[in-house]
Every structure is written in C-alpha cells, then in structure tokens.
C-alpha positions in Angstrom: -26.1 21.2 2.7 -23.7 20.2 5.5 -23.3 16.5 6.2 -23.1 14.9 9.7 -20.3 12.4 10.1 -18.4 10.3 12.6 -14.6 10.6 12.3 -11.6 9.0 13.9 -9.3 11.7 15.3 -5.7 11.2 16.6 -5.3 13.8 19.4 -2.4 16.2 19.2 -1.0 14.9 22.5 1.2 11.8 22.3 0.1 8.4 23.7 -3.6 9.3 23.9 -6.3 6.9 22.6 -7.9 7.6 19.3 -11.2 9.5 19.5 -14.4 8.8 17.5 -16.1 12.2 17.3 -19.2 13.7 15.7 -18.5 16.4 13.2 -20.4 18.4 10.5 -18.7 18.5 7.1 -19.4 21.7 5.2 -20.8 22.0 1.7 -18.1 21.1 -0.8 -15.8 23.7 -2.2 -15.6 24.0 -6.0 -13.2 21.0 -6.5 -14.4 18.9 -3.5 -16.6 15.8 -3.2 -18.5 14.6 -0.2 -18.6 10.8 0.0 -20.7 8.5 2.2 -18.4 5.6 2.9 -19.0 1.9 2.7 -15.6 0.6 4.0 -12.0 1.8 4.5 -8.7 0.0 4.7 -6.6 0.2 7.8 -3.0 0.7 6.5 0.1 -0.1 8.5 1.7 3.2 7.5 -0.9 5.1 9.6 0.9 3.7 12.7 3.8 6.0 11.8 1.4 9.0 12.0 -0.1 7.8 15.3 3.3 7.5 16.9 5.1 10.5 15.5 4.9 14.0 17.0 2.3 16.4 15.5 1.3 20.0 15.8 -2.4 19.5 15.6 -5.0 16.7 15.7 -4.9 14.4 12.7 -7.5 12.4 10.7 -6.4 9.2 9.1 -7.1 6.7 6.4 -6.4 6.8 2.7 -8.3 4.1 0.9 -12.1 3.4 0.8 -15.2 2.7 -1.2 -18.3 4.9 -1.0 -21.1 6.8 -2.7 -21.0 10.5 -3.7 -23.5 12.6 -1.9 -22.5 16.1 -3.0 -20.0 17.7 -5.4 -18.5 21.2 -5.8 -19.4 23.5 -8.7 -16.2 22.8 -10.6 -16.1 19.0 -10.2 -16.2 17.1 -13.5 -17.2 13.5 -14.1 -18.7 12.9 -10.7 -22.2 13.3 -9.4 -24.3 12.3 -6.5 -25.1 8.6 -6.5 -21.9 7.6 -8.2 -20.0 4.7 -6.6 -16.4 5.7 -6.0 -13.1 4.8 -4.5 -11.1 7.3 -2.5 -7.3 7.0 -2.7 -4.3 9.1 -1.8 -2.7 9.4 -5.2 -4.0 11.9 -7.8 -6.1 10.0 -10.3 -4.5 11.4 -13.5 -1.9 13.8 -14.7 -4.4 16.7 -15.2 -5.5 16.4 -11.6 -2.0 16.0 -10.3 -1.0 19.3 -11.8 -3.6 21.2 -9.9 -2.3 22.0 -6.4 -5.4 21.3 -4.4 -5.2 21.5 -0.6 -5.0 19.5 2.6 -8.0 17.8 4.0 -9.3 19.2 7.3 -12.2 18.7 9.7 -13.4 21.3 12.1 -14.1 19.8 15.5 -16.8 21.0 17.8 -14.3 22.0 20.5 -12.7 24.5 18.1 -9.8 22.4 17.0 -9.1 21.5 13.4 -7.9 18.0 12.5 -5.9 17.7 9.3 -4.5 15.2 6.7 -2.1 15.8 3.9 -4.5 14.6 1.3 -7.6 12.5 2.4 -9.1 10.9 5.4 -11.2 7.7 5.2 -11.6 6.5 8.8 -15.0 8.1 8.9 -18.6 7.4 8.0 -18.4 10.3 5.5 -15.4 12.2 4.0 -14.8 15.3 2.1 -12.0 15.1 -0.5 -10.6 16.9 -3.4 -11.9 15.4 -6.6 -8.3 14.5 -7.6 -8.5 11.6 -5.1 -11.9 10.3 -6.0 -12.4 7.8 -8.8 -15.7 6.7 -10.2 -16.0 2.9 -10.4 -18.8 0.4 -11.4 -21.7 0.3 -9.0 -21.6 -3.5 -8.7 -18.2 -3.7 -7.0 -17.7 -5.6 -3.8 -18.2 -2.6 -1.5 -16.1 -4.0 1.4 -13.2 -6.0 0.0 -12.4 -3.6 -2.8 -11.9 -0.8 -0.3 -8.2 -1.8 0.0 -7.4 -1.3 -3.6 -6.8 2.4 -3.1 -3.6 1.8 -1.1 -2.6 -1.8 -0.3 -3.2 -3.1 -3.9 -1.9 -0.1 -5.9 1.2 0.1 -3.6 2.1 -3.6 -3.8 0.8 -4.7 -7.2 1.7 -1.4 -8.7 5.3 -1.7 -7.6 5.6 -5.0 -9.4 3.6 -4.0 -12.5 4.7 -0.4 -13.0 7.8 0.5 -10.9 9.8 -2.7 -11.6 7.9 -3.8 -14.7 8.5 -7.5 -13.8 8.4 -9.8 -16.8 7.5 -13.5 -17.2 10.4 -15.6 -15.9 11.9 -13.0 -13.7 12.9 -14.1 -10.2 11.3 -12.1 -7.3 11.7 -11.8 -3.5 9.1 -9.9 -1.5 9.8 -9.0 2.2 6.6 -8.6 4.2 3.6 -10.8 3.7 0.9 -8.3 4.8 -1.7 -6.6 2.6 0.9 -4.7 0.4 3.3 -7.7 0.1 0.5 -10.1 -0.7 -0.7 -7.8 -3.4 2.8 -7.7 -4.8 2.9 -11.6 -4.7 -0.3 -11.8 -6.6 0.9 -9.4 -9.3 4.2 -11.2 -9.7 2.3 -14.5 -10.1 0.0 -13.0 -12.7 2.9 -11.7 -14.6 4.6 -15.1 -14.7 7.5 -14.4 -12.3 9.4 -17.5 -11.1 10.5 -18.1 -8.4 8.4 -15.8 -6.1 10.0 -15.9 -2.7 8.0 -14.5 0.2 10.0 -13.4 3.3 8.4 -12.8 6.7 8.9 -13.7 10.4 5.7 -15.8 10.7 5.2 -19.3 9.2 1.4 -18.8 9.0 1.9 -15.7 6.9 4.3 -17.4 4.6 1.8 -20.3 4.1 -0.9 -17.6 3.4 1.4 -16.0 0.8 1.5 -19.3 -1.1 -2.3 -19.0 -1.7 -1.5 -15.8 -3.6 1.2 -17.3 -5.7 4.4 -17.4 -3.7 6.5 -20.5 -4.7 8.8 -20.4 -1.6 8.6 -19.0 1.9 11.6 -17.9 4.0 11.2 -17.3 7.7 13.7 -14.5 8.6 13.4 -15.3 12.3 14.9 -18.8 11.7 17.4 -18.3 8.9 19.5 -15.6 7.2 17.0 -14.4 4.6 19.7 -13.1 2.2 21.5 -16.4 2.2 18.3 -18.3 1.9 17.2 -16.3 -1.1 20.6 -16.6 -2.8 20.6 -20.4 -2.2 17.3 -20.6 -4.0 18.4 -18.6 -7.0 21.9 -19.6 -8.1 22.3 -19.4 -11.8 24.3 -22.1 -13.6 27.3 -21.1 -15.7 27.0 -17.4 -15.1 29.7 -15.4 -13.2 30.2 -12.0 -11.9 33.2 -9.7 -12.4 35.2 -11.7 -9.8 34.3 -15.0 -11.6 32.0 -16.1 -8.8 28.7 -17.9 -9.5 25.8 -15.6 -9.7 22.9 -15.9 -7.2 20.1 -13.6 -6.2 16.8 -12.4 -7.6 16.1 -10.0 -10.5 13.8 -7.9 -8.3 13.7 -7.7 -4.5 10.8 -5.7 -2.9 10.8 -4.4 0.7 7.2 -3.9 1.7 8.2 -3.1 5.3 10.6 -0.1 5.3 12.7 -1.1 8.3 16.5 -0.4 8.2 17.3 -4.1 8.1 14.9 -5.0 5.3 15.9 -1.9 3.3 19.5 -3.2 3.3 18.5 -6.9 2.7 16.8 -6.2 -0.6 20.0 -4.8 -2.0 21.8 -7.9 -0.8 19.2 -10.3 -2.3 19.6 -9.0 -5.8 21.8 -10.9 -8.2 24.9 -9.5 -9.8 25.0 -8.9 -13.5 26.9 -11.4 -15.6 30.1 -9.6 -16.2 30.1 -8.0 -19.7 26.8 -9.5 -20.6 24.0 -8.2 -18.4 23.1 -5.7 -15.6 22.3 -6.9 -12.1 19.1 -7.0 -10.2 17.0 -4.2 -8.8 16.0 -3.6 -5.2 12.6 -1.8 -4.9 11.7 0.0 -1.7 7.9 -0.1 -1.2 7.3 0.3 2.5 7.5 3.7 4.1 11.0 4.2 5.5 11.4 5.6 9.0 15.2 5.8 9.1 18.1 6.4 6.7 20.4 3.5 5.7 23.8 3.0 4.3 24.3 0.7 1.3 27.6 -1.1 0.3 28.3 1.0 -2.7 31.1 -1.3 -3.9 28.7 -4.3 -3.8 26.1 -2.3 -5.8 28.7 -1.0 -8.3 30.5 -4.3 -9.0 27.3 -6.1 -9.6 25.7 -3.3 -11.6 22.8 -3.5 -9.2 20.1 -0.8 -8.9 18.1 0.6 -5.9 14.8 2.3 -6.7 11.8 3.5 -4.8 8.1 3.0 -5.4 5.6 5.6 -4.0 2.0 4.4 -4.4 3.1 1.7 -6.9 3.8 4.3 -9.6 0.1 4.1 -10.3 -2.4 6.3 -12.0 -5.6 5.5 -10.0 -7.9 6.6 -12.8 -6.6 3.7 -14.9 -5.3 1.3 -12.2 -8.3 1.1 -9.9 -10.5 -0.3 -12.7 -7.7 -2.6 -13.7 -7.4 -4.1 -10.2 -11.2 -4.4 -9.9 -11.0 -6.5 -13.0 -8.2 -8.6 -11.5 -10.4 -9.3 -8.6 -13.3 -10.3 -10.8 -11.1 -12.6 -12.9 -9.7 -14.3 -9.8 -6.2 -12.9 -10.3 -6.3 -11.0 -7.0 -8.4 -12.6 -4.3 -9.5 -9.6 -2.2 -12.0 -11.7 -0.2 -9.0 -13.7 1.1 -6.8 -10.7 1.5 -9.3 -8.9 3.8 -8.9 -11.0 6.9 -10.5 -8.7 9.6 -13.4 -6.3 9.7 -14.1 -3.7 12.5 -16.7 -1.1 13.2 -15.6 2.5 13.6 -16.1 2.3 17.4 -13.6 -0.6 17.4 -10.8 1.4 15.8 -8.7 1.2 19.0 -8.8 -2.6 18.9 -8.2 -2.6 15.1 -5.0 -0.5 15.5 -3.8 -2.6 18.4 -4.3 -5.8 16.4 -2.4 -4.4 13.5 0.5 -3.2 15.6 0.8 -6.5 17.4 0.8 -8.7 14.3 -2.7 -10.1 14.7 -3.7 -9.2 11.1 -2.9 -11.9 8.5 -3.7 -9.9 5.4 -5.5 -6.5 5.5 -8.1 -5.2 7.9 -10.9 -2.8 7.2 -13.5 -0.6 8.8 -17.0 -1.3 7.7 -19.6 1.5 8.1 -23.4 1.1 8.4 
C-alpha cells in the first residue's frame, strides 16, 4: 500500500529555501524497496546540487540507515523488517549491470522531484534494490548512517583506490567527514606519516584523534612546501639529482581547483631508475577543470587518479566498515558531530556551508 512521507525538496527556482513537503510514496515497482529511515547523512556534495541550475525540483541525500517496509515482486534478499543501509553506489556487480532508473517523487502540486539514484533526506524513501544493503539489526542506527557516502568515499579511496600499504606516507586535504574517514583508514593500514591539511586548527587537532600524525594549516603556510618539508627522503634523488621529498599518496577530499593541483605537487618524485613516483588521488567532487604541469608529472613518474565512491562495492564494504566501527578502528560516534531534525534542514545546510560542522552532520527521524 502507499506510504506517507515527509521529504526535503530543492525548488526548481534558484536561491529559494529548501521545502519540507508531505508526499505519498507509491507501492514499489518490481525492483524497488520502500524504507522507513532512522537517520541520513548530510553530504557536502549536495551543496553543489543546491547551487547549480536545474530543470525540475530535486530530492537530495544519498546515505542512510533504515528498515524495509515494502519490497517489489522481483526484489531478492530483502524483506519487510530488515535493517538496511541506503547508499548511492550499486551494491554489487550483478546489480550494477542492471540499468535501473532515476528516483522520483510526485509532489501534491503536480510537480515531480527527481534524483539520479536515491534520496535520503526524507522520513521514508523508495529506492532501487541495487542501492539497498541488508545489515545487522543491532547497528548504531544514527552514527552508522554516514557509512554509505562519507566513509566509503574517504576510507574506500585509501583502501581500494590507492591501496595504501603499511609505511606509505600520506597527505589528506580536507578534514571533514570524508577526509577524517580517509585518515582513519590510513592509520588502520599503518601509513606513516599521515598529514592532514585544512584551513582550521580545530579541525586539524580533531584529525589527530583519527590518526593524523601532523597537521598543516593551509591558511598560514604553503601546504605543498610544508608537506614536502615533512617528507624528505635521505639519500634518494630524482632525475635531476635533487633530494626526493613528498608523499606516496596525496588525497584531495575537497575538489577545489587549488587543492586538485596541490595534491599533484605534494607527491614525491620517483627515485630515478629505481622507483616510480607518488600518486595524487582526487576524492572530492570537482567543480572546475584544472591544468597540471605535465613536465613535473612526467619527470617524477607521478600519477594522478580519481576515486568515485571510494572504488567500493557496498555489499562487501558496508559490513566491513560496520566492523571497523565496532572494533574501534573508525569512531563514528566522534565523527558525527551534529544532529538535526528534518524541519531544521535549512539550518543544517547553512551550518555545513559556513564551516560550522567539525565532522559529519546527520538528520535524525522520529
């Protein structure tokens, strides 16, 4: 039967406040699942959607915890009563190779609000089964809601995209929810040093609680020079016989033009004739193209790669990161620093946009 829900909608018109509207979700289509939600993460990337032009109203959010209330006739492995996480990445290869469809909500005024995959800023959501993962019923219903984006994006970039190993040197730009997840993963894997880079000393101190060994305030010093000063390697030289400095892996968890260039400049050169250079990993959603110094990259045998959703398979990785939380490897309770009700979504977005969120914020539903 149809399900009543309250949903956050971004109006089609620019510069209008977010709306919280009552809707009725339909019975699920064959591959759809209806989920009553416990909590949803508030991701910084959603700000891009809010500020960019759009052709129709939009529904937002792409990470949550909840309970299945209805399933379509073709759904496998999920049933009403299951505790689940909703994410924006297809949970496995079989599901990824089924096209699925966009998520949409019919509004009472005749408009249709859409999302490219899921929406979780809502008391209830309807999603393709490819984005819904069954998890243990005894999870932390609130703090674990950020695993489906912040954690898989940050920790996954370190674990899967870069495949950081014990002893590798790492720099991570951006000490928000994604960056702190990357810091925690790097610490778990034995990276050293782990250099957090941000514009706020409080955030840099916070990053040390997750395993950062150093903090660099990019508003006070040249972050590239600071990272290189911390990572000079004795008795190793590049092709021009200069001492090698820089990290094995530099992660940009922001996506600004400056930070996208800085990660390439933070990576070390290869030792000429003996090893390849470091790797820059773009994790944050880019909003502009950049130019890289191709000679610098070439002469040092450096690499520049991208990580979308942490190269994760949520069917495997969501349970993995739940276990990390239980083992104390990833402190989600510390990472979630602010909680809001759905009616406070305007304030939540304003706090996020103006740097008043130390880690990750979430919506909590009754």
